[in-house]
C-alpha positions as CSV (number, residue, x, y, z in Angstrom):
1,M,-29.3,-19.9,79.4
2,K,-32.5,-20.8,81.2
3,I,-35.8,-19.8,79.7
4,K,-39.0,-19.0,81.6
5,A,-42.3,-17.6,80.6
6,Q,-43.3,-14.3,82.1
7,M,-46.7,-12.5,82.0
8,G,-46.5,-8.9,81.0
9,M,-48.7,-5.9,80.3
10,V,-48.5,-2.8,78.1
11,L,-50.6,0.3,78.7
12,N,-51.1,2.9,75.9
13,L,-51.1,6.2,77.7
14,D,-52.1,8.0,74.5
15,K,-55.6,6.5,74.9
16,C,-56.0,6.6,78.7
17,L,-59.2,8.4,79.6
18,G,-58.5,8.8,83.3
19,C,-61.9,7.3,84.0
20,H,-60.8,4.9,86.7
21,T,-63.0,2.2,85.3
22,C,-60.0,-0.2,85.7
23,S,-59.7,0.6,89.4
24,I,-63.3,-0.1,90.4
25,P,-63.6,-3.8,89.5
26,C,-60.2,-4.5,91.0
27,K,-61.3,-2.8,94.2
28,N,-64.6,-4.6,94.3
29,A,-63.0,-8.0,93.7
30,W,-59.9,-7.9,95.9
31,T,-59.9,-5.2,98.6
32,T,-63.3,-5.0,100.2
33,A,-62.5,-6.5,103.6
34,R,-61.8,-4.6,106.7
35,G,-58.2,-3.3,106.8
36,S,-57.9,-2.9,103.0
37,E,-60.0,0.3,102.7
38,Y,-57.0,2.3,101.6
39,M,-55.6,-0.3,99.2
40,W,-55.7,0.2,95.5
41,F,-54.0,-2.6,93.7
42,N,-54.7,-0.6,90.5
43,H,-55.2,3.1,90.5
44,V,-54.8,6.0,88.0
45,E,-52.6,8.9,88.9
46,T,-52.7,12.3,87.3
47,K,-49.2,13.6,86.3
48,P,-47.5,15.8,87.1
49,G,-47.9,15.3,90.9
50,V,-46.7,13.4,93.9
51,G,-48.8,10.3,93.1
52,Y,-50.1,7.7,95.6
53,P,-48.8,7.1,98.1
54,K,-47.4,10.6,98.3
55,Q,-43.8,10.9,96.9
56,W,-43.6,7.2,96.1
57,E,-40.9,8.1,93.5
58,R,-38.6,9.8,96.1
59,R,-35.9,7.3,97.0
60,D,-33.9,9.8,99.0
61,T,-36.4,10.0,101.8
62,S,-37.5,6.4,101.6
63,P,-34.8,4.0,100.3
64,S,-36.3,1.3,98.2
65,G,-35.6,-1.0,95.2
66,W,-32.0,-2.0,94.5
67,E,-28.8,-0.1,94.6
68,L,-25.5,-1.1,92.9
69,G,-23.0,-2.5,95.3
70,K,-19.5,-3.8,94.9
71,N,-20.7,-7.3,93.9
72,G,-23.9,-6.4,92.1
73,P,-27.3,-5.1,93.2
74,V,-28.1,-4.9,96.9
75,L,-31.3,-3.9,98.6
76,A,-31.5,-0.1,99.1
77,G,-31.6,1.0,102.7
78,G,-29.1,-1.6,104.0
79,G,-28.1,-5.2,103.5
80,K,-28.9,-8.1,105.7
81,L,-27.6,-6.6,108.9
82,G,-29.4,-3.3,108.2
83,R,-32.6,-5.1,107.4
84,L,-32.4,-7.2,110.5
85,A,-31.7,-4.2,112.7
86,S,-34.9,-2.5,111.4
87,L,-37.0,-5.7,111.7
88,F,-38.9,-4.4,114.7
89,G,-38.8,-0.7,113.8
90,N,-39.1,-0.3,110.1
91,T,-39.3,3.4,109.2
92,A,-38.6,3.0,105.5
93,Q,-42.2,2.7,104.6
94,P,-45.1,5.1,103.9
95,G,-47.2,6.3,106.9
96,M,-50.9,7.0,106.9
97,E,-50.2,10.6,106.0
98,Q,-48.6,9.5,102.8
99,Y,-51.6,7.3,101.9
100,Y,-54.8,8.8,103.2
101,E,-57.3,8.1,106.0
102,P,-60.0,6.1,104.2
103,W,-63.6,7.4,104.6
104,T,-67.2,6.6,103.9
105,Y,-70.3,8.8,104.1
106,D,-73.0,8.9,106.7
107,Y,-75.8,8.0,104.2
108,A,-78.1,7.2,107.1
109,H,-78.3,10.8,108.0
110,L,-80.0,11.5,104.6
111,A,-82.8,9.2,105.6
112,K,-83.1,10.1,109.3
113,S,-82.8,13.9,108.9
114,G,-85.9,15.8,109.8
115,P,-87.4,18.8,108.0
116,T,-84.8,21.5,107.3
117,R,-84.4,24.6,105.3
118,H,-81.4,23.2,103.4
119,Q,-80.7,19.9,101.7
120,P,-79.1,17.5,104.2
121,Q,-75.6,16.3,103.3
122,A,-73.9,12.9,103.9
123,E,-70.9,13.8,106.1
124,A,-67.6,12.2,105.5
125,V,-66.8,9.6,108.3
126,S,-63.4,7.9,108.9
127,A,-63.6,4.2,107.9
128,I,-61.0,3.5,110.7
129,S,-62.2,5.5,113.7
130,G,-65.8,6.1,112.7
131,Q,-65.4,9.8,113.5
132,P,-66.4,12.8,111.2
133,M,-63.5,14.0,109.1
134,T,-62.5,16.2,106.2
135,P,-60.8,14.3,103.4
136,A,-57.4,15.7,102.7
137,A,-55.9,13.2,100.3
138,G,-56.8,10.3,98.1
139,P,-55.5,7.8,95.5
140,N,-55.7,10.5,92.7
141,W,-55.7,13.7,94.7
142,E,-54.1,15.7,91.8
143,G,-57.0,14.7,89.5
144,D,-59.7,15.2,92.2
145,L,-59.0,18.4,94.1
146,A,-55.4,19.5,94.4
147,G,-54.3,20.2,90.9
148,T,-50.8,20.3,89.4
149,H,-50.2,23.9,90.6
150,I,-50.2,22.6,94.2
151,T,-48.6,19.2,94.1
152,G,-46.7,19.4,90.8
153,L,-43.8,21.3,92.2
154,D,-42.9,18.3,94.3
155,D,-42.9,15.8,91.3
156,P,-39.4,14.3,91.2
157,N,-39.8,13.8,87.4
158,F,-39.1,17.5,86.9
159,T,-35.4,16.8,87.4
160,G,-33.5,18.9,84.9
161,L,-36.6,21.0,84.1
162,Q,-37.9,24.3,85.4
163,A,-41.1,23.1,87.1
164,E,-42.3,26.6,88.0
165,A,-42.2,27.7,84.3
166,L,-43.9,24.5,83.1
167,L,-46.7,24.7,85.6
168,R,-47.9,28.1,84.6
169,F,-51.3,28.2,83.1
170,E,-50.3,28.8,79.5
171,R,-47.8,25.9,79.6
172,V,-49.2,23.4,82.0
173,F,-49.6,19.8,80.9
174,M,-51.4,16.7,82.2
175,M,-51.3,13.0,81.6
176,H,-52.8,9.9,83.2
177,L,-50.7,7.1,84.6
178,P,-52.5,3.9,85.6
179,R,-50.3,1.9,88.1
180,L,-50.4,-1.6,89.4
181,C,-47.8,-4.1,90.7
182,E,-45.0,-4.4,88.1
183,H,-44.5,-8.2,88.7
184,C,-40.8,-7.5,88.3
185,L,-38.2,-9.9,87.0
186,H,-35.9,-8.8,89.9
187,P,-38.4,-7.9,92.6
188,A,-37.1,-6.2,95.8
189,C,-40.1,-7.2,97.7
190,V,-39.3,-10.9,97.3
191,A,-35.7,-10.5,98.4
192,S,-36.6,-8.4,101.4
193,C,-39.2,-10.7,103.0
194,P,-37.7,-12.4,106.1
195,S,-40.3,-15.1,106.2
196,G,-40.3,-16.0,102.5
197,A,-44.0,-15.1,102.1
198,I,-43.6,-13.3,98.8
199,Y,-42.7,-15.4,95.9
200,K,-42.5,-15.3,92.1
201,R,-44.5,-18.1,90.5
202,D,-42.4,-20.5,88.4
203,E,-44.8,-21.0,85.5
204,D,-45.8,-17.3,84.7
205,G,-43.7,-15.0,86.9
206,I,-46.6,-13.5,88.8
207,V,-45.6,-12.2,92.2
208,L,-47.9,-13.3,95.0
209,V,-48.0,-13.2,98.8
210,D,-48.5,-16.5,100.8
211,Q,-50.9,-15.3,103.5
212,S,-50.1,-18.3,105.7
213,R,-46.4,-17.4,105.8
214,C,-46.7,-13.7,106.1
215,R,-45.8,-12.4,109.6
216,G,-46.4,-8.7,109.0
217,W,-42.8,-7.6,109.1
218,R,-43.6,-5.0,106.4
219,Q,-40.1,-5.1,105.0
220,C,-41.7,-5.7,101.6
221,V,-43.8,-2.5,101.9
222,G,-40.6,-0.4,102.2
223,A,-38.6,-2.4,99.7
224,C,-41.0,-2.0,96.8
225,P,-40.0,1.1,95.0
226,Y,-43.4,1.4,93.3
227,K,-45.1,1.1,96.8
228,K,-47.6,-1.5,95.5
229,V,-47.4,-3.8,98.5
230,Y,-49.9,-2.8,101.3
231,F,-50.2,-3.7,104.9
232,N,-53.6,-4.8,106.2
233,W,-53.9,-3.2,109.6
234,N,-56.7,-5.6,110.5
235,T,-55.2,-9.0,109.6
236,H,-51.5,-7.9,110.0
237,R,-50.6,-9.4,106.6
238,A,-49.2,-7.9,103.4
239,E,-51.4,-7.7,100.3
240,K,-50.8,-6.7,96.7
241,C,-52.0,-7.0,93.2
242,L,-52.2,-10.7,92.1
243,F,-52.5,-10.0,88.4
244,C,-56.0,-11.7,88.7
245,Y,-54.2,-15.0,88.5
246,P,-57.4,-17.1,88.9
247,R,-58.6,-15.4,85.7
248,V,-55.3,-15.7,83.9
249,E,-55.1,-19.4,84.6
250,S,-58.3,-19.8,82.6
251,S,-57.1,-17.6,79.8
252,Q,-59.1,-14.5,80.9
253,A,-57.6,-11.0,81.1
254,P,-57.1,-9.3,84.5
255,L,-60.1,-7.3,85.6
256,C,-58.3,-4.0,85.1
257,A,-57.6,-4.9,81.4
258,Q,-61.0,-6.5,80.8
259,S,-63.0,-3.5,82.0
260,C,-61.0,-0.7,80.3
261,P,-63.3,1.2,78.0
262,G,-60.4,2.9,76.2
263,R,-58.9,-0.5,75.3
264,I,-55.5,0.7,76.3
265,R,-54.2,-2.5,77.9
266,Y,-52.5,-5.5,76.3
267,V,-51.6,-8.7,78.1
268,G,-49.2,-11.4,76.8
269,V,-46.4,-13.8,77.5
270,M,-42.7,-13.1,77.2
271,L,-39.8,-15.6,77.1
272,V,-37.1,-14.5,79.4
273,D,-33.5,-15.6,80.0
274,V,-33.6,-15.8,83.8
275,D,-29.9,-16.7,84.0
276,A,-29.1,-13.1,82.8
277,V,-31.4,-11.3,85.2
278,Q,-28.7,-10.5,87.8
279,Q,-26.3,-9.2,85.2
280,A,-29.0,-7.0,83.6
281,A,-29.8,-5.5,87.0
282,A,-26.1,-4.8,87.7
283,Q,-25.6,-2.2,84.9
284,P,-23.2,0.5,86.1
285,E,-25.4,3.3,84.7
286,A,-29.1,3.7,85.3
287,T,-29.6,4.8,81.7
288,D,-28.3,1.4,80.6
289,M,-31.1,-0.5,82.4
290,Y,-33.6,-0.2,79.6
291,E,-31.4,-1.7,76.9
292,A,-30.2,-4.4,79.4
293,Q,-33.7,-5.5,80.1
294,M,-34.5,-5.6,76.4
295,K,-31.7,-8.2,76.0
296,L,-33.5,-10.5,78.5
297,F,-36.5,-10.9,76.1
298,L,-35.9,-13.7,73.7
299,D,-37.4,-14.1,70.2
300,P,-40.1,-16.7,70.4
301,H,-40.0,-17.1,66.6
302,D,-36.5,-18.4,66.7
303,A,-36.6,-22.2,66.4
304,A,-33.6,-22.7,68.7
305,I,-35.2,-20.5,71.4
306,A,-38.5,-22.4,71.1
307,R,-36.7,-25.8,71.5
308,Q,-34.7,-24.5,74.5
309,A,-37.9,-23.2,76.1
310,E,-39.6,-26.5,75.7
311,R,-36.6,-28.3,77.3
312,D,-36.8,-25.8,80.2
313,G,-40.4,-26.7,80.9
314,V,-42.3,-24.0,79.0
315,P,-45.5,-25.7,77.5
316,H,-45.8,-25.6,73.8
317,A,-49.0,-23.6,74.0
318,W,-47.2,-20.9,76.0
319,I,-44.5,-20.7,73.3
320,Q,-47.2,-20.2,70.7
321,A,-48.8,-17.6,72.8
322,A,-45.4,-15.8,73.1
323,Q,-45.2,-15.8,69.3
324,R,-48.5,-13.9,69.2
325,S,-47.9,-11.8,72.2
326,P,-48.9,-8.1,71.8
327,V,-46.5,-7.2,74.7
328,Y,-43.5,-8.6,72.7
329,K,-44.6,-6.7,69.6
330,L,-45.1,-3.4,71.4
331,A,-42.0,-3.6,73.6
332,V,-39.4,-5.5,71.6
333,E,-40.3,-5.6,67.9
334,W,-41.6,-2.0,67.6
335,R,-40.0,-0.5,70.7
336,V,-42.9,1.9,71.4
337,A,-43.5,0.6,75.0
338,L,-41.2,1.6,77.8
339,P,-40.7,0.5,81.5
340,L,-41.6,2.6,84.5
341,H,-38.5,3.9,86.3
342,P,-36.0,1.3,85.3
343,E,-33.4,2.9,87.6
344,F,-35.1,1.0,90.4
345,R,-33.3,-2.1,89.0
346,T,-36.3,-4.3,89.6
347,L,-36.8,-5.0,85.8
348,P,-40.5,-4.3,85.7
349,M,-42.9,-6.1,83.5
350,V,-45.7,-3.5,83.1
351,W,-44.7,-1.2,80.3
352,Y,-46.1,2.0,78.9
353,I,-46.6,3.6,75.5
354,P,-45.7,7.3,76.1
355,P,-48.5,9.8,75.3
356,A,-48.4,12.3,72.5
357,S,-49.5,15.8,73.4
358,P,-50.4,19.1,71.8
359,L,-47.6,21.3,70.5
360,N,-46.5,24.5,71.9
361,A,-46.5,27.6,69.7
362,L,-43.1,28.5,68.1
363,A,-41.2,31.5,69.3
364,G,-42.8,34.7,68.0
365,G,-46.3,33.3,67.9
366,E,-45.8,31.3,64.7
367,Q,-48.0,28.2,64.8
368,H,-47.1,24.7,63.7
369,E,-48.6,24.4,60.2
370,T,-46.4,21.8,58.6
371,E,-46.6,18.1,59.3
372,E,-42.8,18.0,60.0
373,S,-43.1,20.5,62.9
374,W,-46.4,18.9,64.0
375,A,-44.6,15.6,64.6
376,D,-41.5,16.9,66.4
377,P,-41.4,15.5,70.0
378,D,-39.3,18.4,71.2
379,N,-42.2,20.7,70.5
380,M,-44.8,18.7,72.4
381,R,-46.6,20.0,75.4
382,I,-45.3,17.3,77.7
383,P,-41.6,17.8,77.8
384,L,-39.5,15.0,76.4
385,R,-37.2,15.2,79.5
386,Y,-40.2,14.6,81.8
387,L,-41.2,11.4,80.0
388,A,-37.6,10.3,79.9
389,N,-37.3,10.8,83.7
390,L,-40.5,8.7,84.1
391,F,-39.7,5.8,81.7
392,T,-36.0,5.6,80.8
393,A,-34.0,7.0,83.7
394,G,-33.5,10.2,81.9
395,D,-32.4,8.8,78.5
396,E,-34.4,10.8,75.9
397,A,-33.4,8.7,72.9
398,P,-35.8,5.7,73.4
399,V,-38.7,8.1,74.2
400,R,-38.0,10.2,71.1
401,R,-37.8,7.0,69.0
402,A,-41.1,5.8,70.3
403,L,-42.9,9.1,69.8
404,E,-41.5,9.6,66.3
405,K,-42.7,6.1,65.3
406,L,-46.1,6.8,66.7
407,M,-46.3,10.1,64.9
408,A,-45.2,8.5,61.6
409,L,-48.0,6.0,62.0
410,R,-50.5,8.8,62.4
411,R,-49.2,10.6,59.3
412,H,-49.4,7.3,57.3
413,M,-52.9,6.6,58.3
414,R,-54.0,10.2,57.7
415,N,-52.5,10.1,54.2
416,Q,-54.4,6.9,53.5
417,R,-57.7,8.4,54.7
418,L,-57.1,11.5,52.6
419,D,-56.0,9.5,49.5
420,R,-52.6,11.0,49.5
421,Q,-49.6,9.2,47.9
422,T,-47.4,7.5,50.5
423,Q,-43.9,6.1,50.3
424,D,-43.9,2.4,49.7
425,P,-42.6,0.1,51.1
426,Q,-40.9,2.5,53.5
427,V,-43.3,4.9,55.2
428,E,-40.5,6.8,56.9
429,P,-37.1,5.2,56.6
430,E,-35.6,7.3,59.5
431,T,-38.1,5.8,61.9
432,G,-37.8,2.2,60.6
433,L,-41.5,2.1,59.9
434,T,-42.5,0.1,56.8
435,T,-45.9,-0.1,55.3
436,T,-46.4,-3.6,56.7
437,V,-45.3,-2.6,60.2
438,A,-47.5,0.5,60.1
439,E,-50.6,-1.6,59.2
440,D,-49.8,-4.1,61.9
441,M,-49.3,-1.3,64.5
442,Y,-52.6,0.3,63.4
443,R,-54.5,-2.9,63.8
444,L,-53.1,-3.5,67.3
445,L,-53.3,0.0,68.6
446,A,-56.5,1.2,67.1
447,V,-58.9,-1.6,66.0
448,A,-57.5,-4.8,67.7
449,R,-60.0,-7.4,68.8
450,H,-60.2,-8.9,72.2
451,E,-58.2,-12.0,71.3
452,D,-55.5,-9.8,69.8
453,R,-55.1,-7.6,72.9
454,Y,-55.1,-10.5,75.4
455,V,-53.1,-13.5,74.3
456,I,-53.2,-15.6,77.5
457,P,-52.7,-19.4,77.4
458,S,-54.4,-21.7,79.9
459,A,-52.4,-22.6,82.9
460,H,-50.8,-26.0,83.4
461,R,-51.1,-26.3,87.1
462,E,-50.4,-30.0,86.9
463,E,-46.9,-29.2,85.8
464,A,-46.1,-26.6,88.5
465,Q,-43.4,-27.9,90.8
466,G,-45.2,-28.2,94.1
467,E,-45.5,-24.4,94.5
468,D,-48.4,-24.4,96.8
469,A,-46.7,-26.7,99.3
470,E,-43.2,-25.5,99.0
471,H,-43.0,-22.6,96.6
472,L,-39.4,-21.6,97.4
473,K,-38.2,-25.0,96.4
474,G,-40.6,-25.1,93.4
475,C,-39.5,-21.8,91.8
476,T,-36.3,-23.1,90.4
477,G,-36.1,-20.5,87.7
478,F,-37.1,-17.2,89.1
479,T,-36.9,-17.4,92.9
480,D,-33.4,-18.8,93.2
481,I,-31.9,-15.4,92.0
482,H,-33.8,-13.5,94.7
483,G,-32.2,-14.7,97.9
484,G,-32.5,-11.5,100.0
485,L,-32.3,-12.1,103.7
486,R,-32.5,-15.8,103.1
487,S,-29.3,-16.0,101.1
């Protein structure tokens, strides 16, 4: 067993406002140069819908991530020979039509326009060609103009559901899904890069692109199943979310988390057994991927684990941060946070608390008047199957468990506010929620302070193993298991 520290993030979708405040500071800080107009390292999708880029979840039309081969996970879309054959003609990546042609507005026309009978308008102008255009897509087209009745039918998460029936006006549902690079434990982008430009940092697991090594092969763009690696058409280099590592190194939260008015984001450290990553990614069934990844996360409170982590080079301050990590509490201890599409086998490290939703009326028009029916996940507006397809490869049990626990927490706090008698010490034994756990969950999910939501230790760059000079040799824990074309 070899232990490494890994930065992770949890997003509480039950509180997401869909305001895009997280996207704007990220865009202003990292993607303002020419060639990055269409890049959104962080964006907020409205579900159901095809997302951004369009149909990024469809692996049948664009093979990505990992597939299970005879000897373990292999890159989807072909192994070494297949990748080399497509090196100069890679079609397994989104085109401009799947993103959108970025545009700006001719604001000068407003100032230069002469006297007219009508208010002058700023016409949309392509940021690439400079010609007038009519916008037809964007990073959140479902939320902007299209609507779920147009793009929802093409949402692959409706597998096993009747999309037409669910998208009718009286039954339609909506949720917001903020997305950023998952900084996976088993990243396909790292393994697919022929020049070794993408690497996983040894000290915190953040996945970065070495711009001096990147040769613009774009294999990483097609290999990433979340489509969060972009190609800069001006510099001919790959770019992606960097988890705001300059801020993280000084114990500051990433910009997307820092700016969120809904306080839905939590950032913390996890201790991971990197020797077991390959085995976890090689589960025979996609529905087993969630539990397999859970076994990779080690208990930082265990004295033996802490000693082993220090022997493996994890600083003591990072072990203490892992013990206070909100990510560990939400994902491992309480199991209310779930990974996004674990069937991609990349073992993502950005997890989501599934959203609760209003309840549908019972058959015959009877309304939900009892608290028992009010908390039944099967009666919620957002189908349980849809959430399972999104977060647990179709396995409904973990989603149901998370929603039941969150609903039990709501009932417990409501009873407290209304001076009702509650069961003590067990709030609801069937959910495993005790009074102590309920109080801790409430403090973290509802009234947590800044230092509780972001537990980020300072970086120890002096202990990094020569990563800037030779990062492939330095990342002895993470990068060795991602050979890709280089193996």
